[in-house]
C-alpha positions as CSV (number, residue, x, y, z in Angstrom):
1,X,-42.8,-34.2,-16.9
2,X,-43.8,-30.9,-16.6
3,X,-44.2,-29.6,-12.9
4,X,-46.9,-27.1,-12.2
5,X,-46.2,-24.0,-11.2
6,X,-49.9,-23.0,-10.6
7,X,-50.1,-18.9,-9.5
8,X,-52.9,-17.2,-7.6
9,X,-54.5,-14.5,-9.1
10,X,-53.9,-11.3,-7.9
11,X,-57.3,-9.7,-9.2
12,X,-59.9,-11.3,-6.2
13,X,-63.4,-12.2,-7.3
14,X,-66.4,-10.1,-5.0
15,X,-67.5,-13.3,-3.5
16,X,-68.8,-14.3,0.2
17,X,-64.6,-15.4,0.3
18,X,-63.6,-12.1,-0.9
19,X,-61.3,-11.7,2.4
20,X,-59.8,-15.2,2.0
21,X,-56.5,-16.0,0.7
22,X,-53.0,-14.6,1.0
23,X,-52.5,-12.3,3.9
24,X,-51.4,-8.7,3.2
25,X,-49.4,-8.5,6.1
26,X,-48.4,-11.8,7.8
27,X,-47.1,-12.3,11.4
28,X,-46.9,-15.3,13.6
29,X,-47.9,-19.0,12.9
30,X,-43.7,-19.2,13.2
31,X,-43.6,-22.8,15.2
32,X,-46.0,-24.4,12.2
33,X,-43.7,-22.7,9.5
34,X,-40.7,-24.3,11.1
35,X,-42.1,-27.8,11.4
36,X,-43.5,-27.8,7.5
37,X,-40.2,-26.2,6.3
38,X,-38.3,-29.2,8.3
39,X,-41.0,-31.8,6.9
40,X,-40.5,-30.4,3.5
41,X,-36.3,-30.7,3.8
42,X,-36.6,-34.2,5.3
43,X,-38.9,-35.3,2.2
44,X,-36.3,-34.2,0.1
45,X,-33.9,-36.3,1.9
46,X,-35.9,-39.2,2.2
47,X,-37.5,-39.0,-1.1
48,X,-40.9,-39.4,0.4
49,X,-43.4,-37.3,1.5
50,X,-46.9,-37.3,3.6
51,X,-49.8,-35.2,4.5
52,X,-49.6,-32.1,6.6
53,X,-53.2,-31.2,8.0
54,X,-54.1,-27.8,9.1
55,X,-57.7,-27.7,11.1
56,X,-59.5,-24.8,12.3
57,X,-62.9,-23.1,12.4
58,X,-63.7,-20.3,9.6
59,X,-61.9,-17.0,10.0
60,X,-58.9,-18.6,11.8
61,X,-56.3,-18.0,9.0
62,X,-56.0,-21.7,7.1
63,X,-55.9,-19.8,3.7
64,X,-53.3,-17.1,4.5
65,X,-51.2,-19.7,6.6
66,X,-51.5,-22.1,3.1
67,X,-50.0,-19.4,1.1
68,X,-46.7,-18.9,3.6
69,X,-46.6,-22.7,3.3
70,X,-46.7,-22.5,-0.4
71,X,-43.9,-19.8,-0.6
72,X,-41.3,-21.4,1.7
73,X,-41.9,-24.7,-1.0
74,X,-41.3,-22.6,-4.2
75,X,-38.1,-20.8,-2.5
76,X,-37.1,-24.5,-2.0
77,X,-37.6,-25.7,-5.3
78,X,-40.5,-27.5,-5.3
79,X,-43.2,-27.9,-8.0
80,X,-46.7,-26.7,-6.6
81,X,-50.0,-27.2,-7.5
82,X,-53.5,-26.5,-6.4
83,X,-56.0,-29.4,-6.4
84,X,-59.4,-30.5,-5.6
85,X,-60.4,-33.8,-4.7
86,X,-61.0,-35.3,-7.9
87,X,-57.5,-35.1,-8.7
88,X,-56.8,-38.5,-6.5
89,X,-59.3,-40.6,-8.4
90,X,-59.7,-39.3,-11.7
91,X,-56.1,-38.8,-13.9
92,X,-57.7,-36.1,-16.4
93,X,-58.2,-34.0,-13.4
94,X,-55.2,-34.4,-11.7
95,X,-53.2,-34.3,-15.1
96,X,-55.1,-30.8,-15.6
97,X,-54.1,-29.5,-11.7
98,X,-50.3,-30.3,-13.3
99,X,-50.7,-28.6,-16.4
100,X,-49.9,-32.0,-18.0
101,X,-52.5,-31.7,-20.8
102,X,-50.7,-34.1,-23.4
103,X,-51.6,-37.8,-22.5
104,X,-50.2,-40.7,-24.4
105,X,-52.2,-41.5,-28.2
106,X,-53.0,-44.8,-27.5
107,X,-55.2,-43.4,-24.3
108,X,-56.0,-40.6,-26.5
109,X,-57.4,-43.0,-29.1
110,X,-59.0,-45.3,-26.5
111,X,-61.1,-42.3,-24.7
112,X,-62.2,-41.2,-28.3
113,X,-63.6,-44.8,-29.2
114,X,-65.4,-44.9,-25.7
115,X,-63.1,-47.0,-24.1
116,X,-64.4,-46.4,-20.3
117,X,-67.8,-47.3,-21.8
118,X,-67.2,-50.8,-23.1
119,X,-64.5,-52.3,-20.6
120,X,-65.7,-53.9,-17.4
121,X,-65.8,-51.6,-14.3
122,X,-63.1,-53.7,-12.4
123,X,-60.6,-52.5,-15.5
124,X,-61.9,-48.8,-15.5
125,X,-61.3,-48.5,-11.8
126,X,-57.6,-50.5,-12.3
127,X,-56.7,-47.8,-15.0
128,X,-57.5,-44.8,-12.9
129,X,-55.7,-45.9,-9.6
130,X,-52.8,-46.9,-11.7
131,X,-52.5,-43.8,-13.7
132,X,-53.4,-41.6,-11.0
133,X,-50.0,-43.0,-8.9
134,X,-48.1,-42.9,-12.3
135,X,-48.6,-39.3,-12.7
136,X,-47.8,-39.1,-8.9
137,X,-44.8,-41.1,-9.5
138,X,-43.0,-39.7,-12.2
139,X,-40.7,-36.8,-12.0
140,X,-37.4,-36.3,-9.7
141,X,-38.6,-32.9,-8.4
142,X,-40.5,-32.5,-5.2
143,X,-44.1,-31.6,-5.3
144,X,-47.0,-29.8,-3.3
145,X,-50.0,-30.3,-3.7
146,X,-52.5,-28.1,-2.0
147,X,-55.8,-28.6,-1.1
148,X,-58.0,-26.1,0.7
149,X,-61.6,-26.9,1.9
150,X,-60.6,-30.3,2.5
151,X,-63.4,-31.3,5.0
152,X,-65.2,-31.7,1.6
153,X,-63.3,-34.8,0.8
154,X,-65.8,-36.4,2.7
155,X,-68.9,-34.7,2.0
156,X,-69.6,-32.6,-1.1
157,X,-66.6,-33.8,-2.8
158,X,-67.1,-37.7,-2.1
159,X,-65.6,-40.1,-4.2
160,X,-67.9,-42.1,-6.4
161,X,-68.5,-45.4,-4.7
162,X,-66.4,-47.2,-7.2
163,X,-63.9,-45.3,-6.6
164,X,-63.2,-44.8,-2.9
165,X,-60.6,-48.0,-3.0
166,X,-58.8,-45.6,-5.3
167,X,-59.1,-42.8,-3.5
168,X,-57.5,-44.8,-0.1
169,X,-55.0,-46.4,-2.3
170,X,-53.5,-42.8,-3.7
171,X,-54.3,-41.3,-0.2
172,X,-52.1,-44.1,1.7
173,X,-49.4,-43.9,-1.0
174,X,-48.6,-39.8,-0.5
175,X,-49.4,-40.4,3.4
176,X,-47.0,-42.9,4.0
177,X,-43.9,-41.7,1.0
178,X,-44.5,-44.9,-1.2
179,X,-44.5,-42.3,-4.4
180,X,-40.6,-42.8,-4.7
181,X,-40.3,-39.0,-4.6
182,X,-40.9,-36.1,-2.3
183,X,-44.5,-35.0,-2.4
184,X,-46.3,-33.8,0.2
185,X,-50.2,-33.2,0.5
186,X,-50.8,-29.8,2.1
187,X,-54.4,-30.2,3.2
188,X,-56.6,-27.2,5.4
189,X,-60.2,-27.6,6.0
190,X,-62.6,-27.3,9.1
191,X,-62.8,-28.9,12.5
192,X,-63.7,-32.4,11.4
193,X,-61.4,-32.8,8.5
194,X,-59.1,-35.3,9.7
195,X,-62.3,-37.4,10.3
196,X,-63.1,-37.1,6.7
197,X,-59.4,-38.8,6.2
198,X,-60.2,-40.9,8.4
199,X,-63.4,-42.6,6.6
200,X,-61.0,-43.1,3.6
201,X,-58.0,-45.1,6.0
202,X,-55.8,-42.4,6.7
203,X,-55.8,-41.6,10.6
204,X,-52.6,-41.8,12.0
205,X,-50.7,-37.9,11.7
206,X,-47.5,-37.3,13.4
207,X,-47.9,-34.8,16.1
208,X,-45.9,-32.0,14.1
209,X,-48.2,-32.8,10.9
210,X,-51.5,-32.0,12.0
211,X,-52.4,-28.5,13.3
212,X,-55.3,-27.1,15.4
213,X,-55.2,-23.6,14.3
214,X,-56.0,-21.2,17.0
215,X,-55.9,-17.3,17.4
216,X,-53.0,-15.3,16.9
217,X,-50.2,-14.6,19.8
218,X,-50.8,-10.6,21.1
219,X,-47.5,-9.6,19.4
220,X,-48.7,-11.1,16.0
221,X,-52.0,-9.6,16.3
222,X,-50.7,-6.0,17.0
223,X,-47.9,-6.3,14.3
224,X,-50.7,-7.0,11.5
225,X,-52.7,-4.2,13.0
226,X,-50.0,-1.8,13.1
227,X,-48.8,-2.5,9.4
228,X,-52.4,-1.9,8.0
229,X,-52.3,1.6,9.6
230,X,-48.6,2.5,9.1
231,X,-48.1,1.1,5.8
232,X,-51.4,0.6,4.2
233,X,-53.5,3.8,5.8
234,X,-49.9,5.5,5.9
235,X,-50.8,6.9,9.3
236,X,-49.2,10.3,10.5
237,X,-48.0,10.4,14.5
238,X,-48.1,7.5,17.0
239,X,-51.2,4.7,15.9
240,X,-50.7,3.3,19.5
241,X,-54.2,4.2,20.2
242,X,-55.8,3.0,17.3
243,X,-53.8,-0.1,18.1
244,X,-54.8,-1.0,21.7
245,X,-58.8,0.0,20.5
246,X,-58.8,-2.2,17.7
247,X,-56.9,-5.0,19.3
248,X,-59.3,-5.1,22.5
249,X,-62.0,-6.4,20.1
250,X,-60.1,-9.0,17.8
251,X,-59.0,-11.6,20.3
252,X,-56.0,-12.2,18.2
253,X,-58.9,-13.8,15.6
254,X,-57.9,-13.2,11.8
255,X,-61.2,-12.7,10.9
256,X,-61.8,-10.0,13.3
257,X,-58.5,-8.3,12.7
258,X,-59.3,-7.8,9.2
259,X,-63.0,-6.5,10.0
260,X,-61.3,-3.8,11.6
261,X,-57.7,-3.1,9.9
262,X,-59.3,-2.7,6.3
263,X,-61.9,-0.1,7.5
264,X,-59.0,1.5,9.4
265,X,-56.7,1.9,6.3
266,X,-59.4,3.2,4.2
267,X,-60.4,5.8,7.1
268,X,-57.0,6.9,7.2
269,X,-56.6,7.4,3.4
270,X,-59.5,9.5,3.3
271,X,-58.3,11.6,5.8
272,X,-54.5,12.0,4.5
273,X,-53.3,9.7,7.3
274,X,-54.4,12.0,10.4
275,X,-55.9,9.7,13.2
276,X,-59.0,11.6,14.4
277,X,-61.2,10.2,17.6
278,X,-64.1,10.5,15.1
279,X,-62.0,8.6,12.7
280,X,-61.3,5.7,15.5
281,X,-64.9,6.0,16.5
282,X,-66.1,4.8,12.7
283,X,-63.2,2.3,12.5
284,X,-64.7,0.6,15.7
285,X,-68.3,0.5,14.8
286,X,-67.7,-0.9,11.1
287,X,-65.5,-3.4,13.0
288,X,-68.4,-4.2,15.2
289,X,-71.2,-5.0,12.5
290,X,-68.7,-6.9,10.6
291,X,-67.7,-9.2,13.7
292,X,-71.6,-9.7,14.7
293,X,-72.2,-11.0,10.6
294,X,-69.5,-13.3,11.5
295,X,-71.4,-14.7,14.4
296,X,-74.8,-14.5,12.8
297,X,-73.3,-16.4,9.9
298,X,-71.8,-18.9,12.5
299,X,-75.2,-19.9,13.6
300,X,-77.5,-19.4,10.8
301,X,-78.2,-22.9,10.3
302,X,-79.3,-23.3,13.8
303,X,-83.0,-22.6,15.0
304,X,-83.8,-20.5,17.8
305,X,-84.9,-23.3,20.1
306,X,-80.9,-24.9,18.9
307,X,-79.6,-21.7,19.6
308,X,-81.1,-21.1,22.9
309,X,-79.6,-24.7,24.1
310,X,-75.9,-23.7,22.6
311,X,-76.1,-20.7,24.7
312,X,-77.3,-22.6,27.7
313,X,-74.4,-25.0,27.2
314,X,-71.6,-22.3,26.9
315,X,-72.8,-19.8,29.8
316,X,-70.8,-21.4,32.2
317,X,-68.4,-23.0,29.9
318,X,-64.9,-23.1,31.7
319,X,-62.8,-20.5,29.5
320,X,-59.8,-22.3,30.1
321,X,-60.6,-25.6,30.4
322,X,-63.1,-26.2,28.1
323,X,-66.1,-28.9,27.6
324,X,-65.8,-32.6,27.3
325,X,-67.2,-33.8,24.1
326,X,-69.0,-36.4,26.2
327,X,-70.5,-33.5,28.4
328,X,-71.6,-31.7,25.9
329,X,-73.4,-34.4,23.9
330,X,-74.8,-35.2,27.2
331,X,-76.4,-31.8,27.8
332,X,-77.9,-31.8,24.2
333,X,-79.3,-35.3,24.6
334,X,-81.4,-34.8,27.4
335,X,-83.5,-32.5,25.0
336,X,-82.8,-33.8,21.4
337,X,-82.2,-37.1,22.0
338,X,-78.5,-39.1,21.1
339,X,-78.8,-38.9,17.3
340,X,-79.9,-35.4,16.9
341,X,-77.0,-34.1,19.7
342,X,-74.6,-35.8,17.8
343,X,-75.5,-34.1,14.3
344,X,-75.6,-30.3,16.3
345,X,-72.3,-31.0,17.9
346,X,-70.8,-31.7,14.1
347,X,-72.5,-28.7,12.8
348,X,-71.4,-26.6,15.7
349,X,-68.0,-27.9,14.9
350,X,-68.0,-27.2,11.2
351,X,-69.6,-23.7,11.6
352,X,-66.8,-22.7,14.2
353,X,-69.0,-22.2,17.2
354,X,-67.1,-24.8,19.0
355,X,-63.5,-25.0,18.6
356,X,-61.3,-27.9,19.9
357,X,-58.1,-27.8,21.3
358,X,-56.0,-30.3,22.8
359,X,-59.2,-32.8,23.6
360,X,-61.1,-30.0,25.1
361,X,-63.9,-28.1,23.1
362,X,-64.2,-24.0,23.5
363,X,-66.2,-21.4,22.0
364,X,-62.7,-19.8,20.2
365,X,-63.8,-16.1,20.6
366,X,-64.8,-14.7,24.1
367,X,-66.7,-12.0,22.6
368,X,-68.6,-14.8,20.2
369,X,-69.6,-16.4,23.7
370,X,-70.8,-13.2,25.4
371,X,-72.9,-12.3,22.2
372,X,-74.5,-15.6,22.0
373,X,-75.4,-15.6,25.7
374,X,-76.5,-12.1,25.6
375,X,-78.7,-12.7,22.1
376,X,-80.3,-15.7,23.2
377,X,-80.4,-15.8,27.5
378,X,-81.0,-12.4,28.4
379,X,-80.8,-11.8,32.1
380,X,-84.0,-9.6,32.5
381,X,-86.1,-12.9,30.9
382,X,-86.4,-15.9,32.3
383,X,-86.3,-17.9,28.9
384,X,-87.6,-21.2,28.5
385,X,-87.8,-23.7,25.9
386,X,-91.3,-23.9,25.3
387,X,-91.0,-20.0,24.8
388,X,-88.4,-20.1,22.3
389,X,-90.8,-22.5,20.2
390,X,-93.3,-19.7,20.7
391,X,-91.0,-17.5,19.1
392,X,-90.5,-19.7,16.3
393,X,-94.1,-19.9,15.6
394,X,-95.9,-16.8,16.4
395,X,-93.1,-13.9,16.7
396,X,-91.3,-14.3,13.4
397,X,-91.3,-12.2,11.0
398,X,-89.1,-11.4,7.6
399,X,-87.9,-7.6,7.1
400,X,-85.8,-7.3,3.9
401,X,-85.4,-10.9,3.8
402,X,-84.0,-11.0,7.3
403,X,-85.6,-12.9,10.0
404,X,-86.4,-10.7,13.2
405,X,-88.5,-11.3,16.2
406,X,-91.3,-8.9,17.1
407,X,-92.3,-9.9,20.6
């Protein structure tokens, strides 16, 4: 069996996810990487494997962490393949991801003759299931399967109804080490990804194998900022003032750090590495604009009335303890009913307006909480839900495609 050695392209497309992927300068997440490394070693010893699941809000650094885990696996001799959900139920798709384009002649002939169209559904499902398992079972070299955006497994890339059973069996074999060889599924997705796996029968995870990813430590945050300023921007002199100023606004959130450090490096390159007060002001202004754009994106699917409700909910939320799910649903149900309240809660979690840590729910970034309450609960105006309704219907206009309120 030819193991996959899928390489990530060094060229990045100019898309909405341009800032995703491997981090130029990676710091922190040491315990998570130790846990993954230990799991990889144990999997080799046991000739088994499992699922290592990373959950977190958009912009928390999941893709960068995946790349670091991949590097660890490759250094240990593992084969690596980036996959998408259809690989769990479609043999040809899995072969393609594993760079196994040659298939047995008898199967190739059967497919050319329209074999799948003329046999019964039961036999077709059985063939898919057995073939996917055989592909994963074949070979002795350890194999790491990387599944990013894993939350889609239960939504946009949900298995066809006839292959839900096949997907469950394949995932069960991976998760419980039943393949007879070391195979780890490294999955990363938004909050709620564990629930997507639960719908397919995978609900129990070892405490070390499910990660609720949060902000970076202060030390790691400053180390990344310093690397960008000194190594990328080639700054001259002591960068402490720039590091301090940027760190005051990023809260250890990887997306926010990127929003500031890239402009900082560009500014320094333009100024031959000289750190000026005007240059720092430009960097901070650019970073703030990017940060606000990130917040706007998090709430774009909520109506003005729903944003007002979310702002009310989190205005007095304890920053340390967080909120109980029951309290959130109870608050939202009073205005929207139980069904809509559950929908809003799931959407807030999925979009990163809420973040789960240790069984409680938080606004993941202090500045986002401050922005949301300031934007939708201005101190000098006593807004009511009725007023918000009026804003939506009477005061809404579009300028250059952007929704604005004119009164």
